[in-house]
C-alpha positions, 0 to 999 in steps of 0.5 A: 387494797384500801379500806374504803374499796375493801368494805364498800363504804368509800363515800366521801366523809362529810365531816358532820355527825352523820358520819358516826352512823356509817359503821352501822350500815357499812358492808362489814357492819358486824365487824365494825360493831364488834370493834366499837363494842370493845372500846365502848364497853370499857373505861379508858380503853386504849387498844392497839389493832393487835390487841383488838384482833386477839380479842376478836378472835376469842369472840369468833371473828377472824381478822388479821392485824392489818384488817383491824388496823384498816377498820380502825382507820375507817372508824377514825375518819367517821369519828367513832374512834380517836387515835391515841399514842403510847410508848411501846417496845417493838422489834421492827419499824413496822411493829413500832409504827403499829404499836404506837397506833392505838385507838380509843372511843370518842365521846359521841361514838361511845354514846351512839354505840350504846343507843344503837345496841339497845335498839338492835336488842329491843323487842317488838312487843309492848313495854310497860309505862313507868307510871310508878315514877309519878309518885316518886316525882311528887315525893322528890318535889316534897323533899326539895320544898322541905329542904328549902324551908329549913332555916340557914343553908340548905343541904345542897347534896340532898337537893341535887339528888332530888332534882336529878331524880325529878328530871330523870323520872320525868324523862323515863316516864315520858319516854315510856308513854311515847313507846307504849303509844307507838306500839299501840298505834302499830296495833291499831293500824292492823286490818287483820286483828281478830280472834284471840289476839283482838281479845287480848288487845281489847283487854290491854286497851280497856284496862291498862290505859284506864290505869295509866289515865287514873294515875296521871289524873291522881298525881297531876294536881299534886305534882303541878302544885309542888312544881309551882312552889319550887319554881317560886323559889327557883332563884334560891334553888339554882343558887344552891345547886351552883354552889356545888363543885362543878366540872370545868373543861380543859378549854375553860368552859362549863361542862354539860350539867345534869338537868334541873340546873337552869330556870328554863328547864324548870319552866319546861317541866311546869309547862308539861303539866299545866300546858302553858306552852301548848297542850299539856302532857296529861291532856295529850295522854287523855286525848290519845286514850280517847282516840285509841278507844274510838279506833277499838270501837271502829274495829269492833264494828268492822268485825261484827259487820255481816257484809261489806268491805270491812269483813276480815279475811284473816281466817280465809288467808290462814286457810289458804296458807295451810293449803300452800304448805301442804301442796306440791309445786305443781298444785301450788302453782295451780292454787296460786293462779286460782286464788289470785287470778294469775292467768295469761294476759287474755281477754275472754269475751263474756258473750252477746250481752256485751254491747261493744264487742271490740276485744278479741282473745288476743287483746291484752288486759292492758288494752281491753275495755273495762268490764263492770263487776256487780256490787254484790260480787265485788264487795260480798263475793255473792253471785246471786242476782238482786233487784229487778231484771235489767232491760234487754238492750236494743240492738237497733241503737247499737247498730246505729252507733256502730254505723255512725262510728264506721262512717266517721272513720271512712270520712277521716280516711277519705280526707287523708286520701284526698291529701295524698292525691293532692301531694302527688309525689310524696317526697318532701311533702308535709302531711297530717299524721292521718295521711302519713299513717295511710301512706304507711298502710299502703307501704305495708300492703306492698311489702306483704305482696312483694319481697323484692321490688325490681321494676316498680309496683302499683297498689290500688284502693278502689274504696278511696279511688286512688292508686299508689305507685312505688318505683325503685330509686337510689335515693329515699322518700321523706314524708314530713308530719307534725309528730315526726318524719317518715323516711323510706329508703330505696322507694319513691311513692307517687299517689294519684286518683283512679280517674286521673290515672285512667285518663292519662293511660287513655291519652297515652 
């Protein structure tokens, strides 16, 4: 069995970097992660499937050498591993082939694995903002300016150290701020925040955000001023950094360099503080703090409201959950039905106050008329009547409306009946949907009266003054309509008026 059919991850390999993520969602992702981890956590790891299987067994994952080889082949196709060949001693051709099939982690595969493991191991709680790095950024910029001001050739190693510190600290600070506000947004969108949890969140919001804002306001002018001074000497600074030994790739190109080695990166850093390319970072932080405080006030108003839909039901839900925890199976079913209204699909009439009683006990809620619920009951759960008494409905108006509806329905049936009489023999007739439905109604009445029709039958409708004759036939009756055709097998339908039928019988 191939590796693709074995692990359920037999998708077509696209050859793009998105394939690197497949081992995280494959059917045996735990085994794939353990294999990649063996390669990613070591330097110059070059392992054979047999060595990997032995180490996995030590970790409690039992895989054979063949299974490990299949996993490594799949990881190679996805780009997480690369194949390496090394001479080895073997006692058989198979051992020689497997021994020469060694693997090591690719650059992007190792980087992705480190990031993925960090995310999987991260907690859901709040993380502190690295606000102390702002002071370190200001100090590093000062040391860069001092080194550049020294007559002669500056100390390139010292400047490179400080430049890397500036961009690394800025990246860590920016990411920690984003992480903090993502957590903050997650808490602010919770509707059930109340009690002790709300108090702790309020303290964190009022004190910690104020602390972050104060640090940013204190260091922003200093950092921005020194950044402008460094940028004014950017040509000399980049020249000093370029003089340091660099790494050249085997293809002859320049390797990826640490941040701060180009003028564009310095311009980007300056823009974060002065907002020359849009809203600045400090301004964004202050705007987010104002928005968070506004949401906190909105939550406070909701909690203090005496009525309305904003009232938190957290305590009620916790009490209900405790009842479920203590109840047996039968009591839990009854409790669920009472708490959430999980009753059968029946429409219970509320009494004579309903003006148009057309829904019976067998009517589903899906088809029943909508019932208005009082505002006090809908929003506050209060059944107390408020305001003036409603006017007693006039039964005469209801009676008149019902009579008008019945008259309109009778007119529609008479038009459909006249259409059937005009057609006579219904085979091949083109009727309106209403006339076709009326013919179906007569057919249903016939089938309710007779189980077997041997010699023919007659259905009479005195209200509409017509009669429908059904006679057995070897063929079928086809009635055409705009919304489809009706085919009746073994019966022929003929419609005539009552007066016509009687006159024919008299002449006979």
